[in-house]
C-alpha angles and dihedrals in degrees: 000000000000090000092052091048089049092052091049091053090051091047092051093048092046090053087051089057090048092047092051088055090056099050142355127187117250105178141353125225123191127203137155122243136163112260118185090344093308128104102241123167112246118208117202111203107203113213138201115214127211091221137033101260092177081079102079090206089065091044093053093042091055095045125084094199133020125182149142114257144165119233111234104182145325113266097193146274133280125201108216126185096265102025150352122264130195122209123215133181111232131190109220115226108168130013119219101169122014126358122280127162138187124355119345138178116252121196120206125192107241137039147136118321138142128262126227089279093054094253121141116251136172116229117204130178102235107308094329101133121208117271115269119226112240095028126107124229144179105243126202107188148165114229118228105202096191092060097028092231139121118233115208118233095246119260096346101052099066114062119170112233108243122162126351107019093187092055090049091051092049091049093056092041088056089048089052091050089055098033121161119207107211114237093241090054091050089051093047093050091050091047090051092049091051094047095047090063093056131078097235123169121237089252091053092052093046088053091050089048091054092047090052092052092049091051090048094054098048 
């Protein structure tokens, strides 16, 4: 049991390293908007990305799974050390990259939380609004096996389906056919593979995590 728990800790920390290579926050802007009829502060966390995800080839190359799905409902929020995430259940309709069936859990960076004064706020990554139950989206995600969930590539990995769905599917299938894996992602995946084979302590992995972030922000 202890061994399993230790491996889980390593896996979570390794994912933290991988996530930091995808996006890091540059600036935070606060404004006040009406949400569900209530005036709730909205905090926009502006992010810098390590690859150009407006190029769908980079987006598909970074993703482990991409698909069209319909949002069923919100499952809840989770406050992590560096950010807030919101979980949604999604019914998969069409696979574009990888094979996913049935209802899955999607995790989106951002969500409702409380500030240091205990006031409710909504955190968004840039202008990436929270998913809307009942709507269909194209999802570009990274699968986290330990938690059996799919994390959206922030801002660019959740595109609401509007218009010709078949044309949208074909566009992303073509991007997958010509996918480009960014060099930093290749390096991160290799690093993860190497570290997973070592018996590193939590402190050692946290140190490596810090070193990776420092390299990224130079």
